[in-house]
N, C-alpha and C positions, 0 to 999 in steps of 0.2 A: 939179716938174712930176712927177716919180715918185711923190711922194707925194700928190699930186694923183690921178693915176692911180690908185692903191693906196686912196684914197676913194672912188671914185668903183667901184672892184668892189666893196669892201667893203658902198655902201648899194644897188648894182645886186643881189646876193647877199641882202641883207637884205629887200629887197624882195619876190624869189623866193621866199626862205623864206615870206615872209606871204603871198604868190598862193599856196604849195602848202598852206598852214596853213589856208587860207581855203574851199579847193576842199575839202579831207578834210570841215574842220566841216561846209560845206553837203552834201557828199556823205552822211556818218552823219547830219545832221537828216532828210535824206528818205526813207534807209533804216527811221530809229524812224519818222515817220511811215507809212510805207507797212506798217510792221509794224504799228504798232497800228492802220490801218484793217483789216487781215487779220484781226487779231483779230478786230476790232467785227462786221465780216461773217460769222466762224466763229460766233462766240455768239451772234448774231441767228439762224442758223441752226439750231445746237444747242434755241433756243429754240421755234422751230417745231416743229420733230420734236417736242418732248417734248408741246406742245401736240397737235399729233395724235395722237400714241398715247394722251390723252385726260387726260394728267395738268394738272395747276394748278401753270404755272409761278410763280404768286405766293404758292406755301404756304414756310412755313419752311424746307422741307427742300431745295426744288429754287431759292431765291432767287441762289444764285450758282453753282448746277452748270451751267447753260449757258457759263460764263466760265471754271467749271474744267476742263470739258470741253472747250472750245478750245484753253485753255492746254496740257492734256494730250496733243492731239493736234498740234500744232504740235510739241513736244517728242517724240512719238513719229516722227515726219515729219522731222525734223530734217536730213534727209541727204540733201535736197535740197538744202540750203545751204549744202553743203560738197563740196568736190572734195579731189582726191587730192591735188594741192598743199598743199592745209593741212592734211591729214592727214600727208604725210611730211616736209616742214620742214626740207629738207635735213638727214636722217636716214638717207640711203642713203650707204654706208662705203666705202671700198678693202679690200677684205680677198682675203687668198690662203689662201682657203677653199674645197672644194670638195664638202665632205661635205655629208650630209641634211640639213637645218634644221627644226626641226619643232614646230609648237606646237599642242597638243590641247586638247580640251575647254573651247574658248571658248565664254563664255554668249551666246546670241545672242536677240533679241526682233523679232518683225518684227507686221507687220500682211498680214492675207490681201487681196488686192484685191477677191477677188470677194466676200467679205461682210463687209469690216472687222473681223472680229474678230482675237485674237492667234493666231500659232506660233511656239513657242519650242524649244530644244532648245542644242547643242553644231555647234560648228565644229571640225574639223581641219586643219590646215593643213600643207603640207610643200612646200618647194622645194628645189632645187640648186643652189649660188651657182656662178653666173661673173665669180668675182673683184666680186663687189660684195655685200653685206649690207646688212638695213636691220636699226633699231630694233625688238624683239619686239614691245612695246611697240604697235608701227605694225599689227602685224599683227592683234590685237584691233581697234582705229582702224578698220582696214578693214572688219572685219565690220562694225562699227557701220555705217560709212559708207552701207553699200550695204542693211544690213538696218532701217535707220531710214528707211525707204520705204514705200508699197506695194507686194507682192511677190508672187512665186510661188516656193517653194523651187528652182526649176529653176534659173529667172532667175538669184537671188540666190546659186548657188552659181557659175554660170558667170562671172557679174560680178566675183564674189573674185576666181577664176582669174584670169580675164584681165588686171584690174589689179593685180594682182603682176605676171605676169608683161611686161605694157607698162612697168612702172618699175621692173624689176629686170634685164633679159632675163637669164634664168636659164635654166639645160640643162634645167628640166620643174618644174612645177608641181602642186601635186594639192591638191584641195578636198574632204572631205567633211564632206557636213552631216546631222545625225541631229535630227530635229525634229518634235514634237506638234499637232499643229493642230487650234485650238478649234472649227474649223469640222465637225469628224468627230467630235467628242469631244460638244460643247454640242447640236449642231442635225444634221439628216440621218441618217445611218448609228448616231450615236450610239455608238461604239466607243471605252470607254476608253482601252485599252493600244493601240492603231494607232500605229505610228512610221514617220514616212516617212525614207529615206535616199535620198540624192540624192550624185553622186559626178561632178568634170571631172578628166580627167587631161592636161594638157597635156604636149610634149617628152618627154624620156627617162621620163617616167612611165606616158606612154602607149604608147610605143615597146617599152619594156624591163620583161617581167612580172617578171625579178627585182627592179628597182628598185620596181616596184608593190608587188610582195609583199613588199618591206621595210618601205614606207609602211606597208601593210595591217596587219603584224606588230607594227610601235611604236605605230600611232595606234587602230588601228581594235580589232583584238581584246582581247577582256578575259581 
């Protein structure tokens, strides 16, 4: 009787495993189909834009341009398909460390949501741990998560700071972004050397001038 029950349990576990595997396979197939349809729609849209600009989309140099542009746009906005959970992936650790952690000069590239042209520069991040630290590379990936979307620099700075604050519950978070905007360089006022600086200070960095000053001295001042 005991062996029979064990066999039944084994069969049930195997059946459950098969069901889960089939469900995951169906979900992945559905996701791939949706991605392919999405890519095709964006490709067609780029072909239309090129035609409306007066180009011949059938000439050799442009034959695959709509597809390449569609793939590039999906890559540049891939942050829409990622979450903080995907990024952190159990990379928060309990650690008895209370001093400032700074990662500076993190390269960032984003697209201005007003003109769909790039802005790029550096992000400087600091936090004061509250018994929890995060893998350092994850801070750079958080920058990518939010910068790989259509953005304005002010919102991007705030999103990065707030995401770190929610994930780590630190004593304080500071984020400064320095960036050049192609919408100012290539069009409009056409100011080649203009740089935009934005900052968000949370917790101790907002409340304590000494803490804020230490961060600026270590991360910002040349």
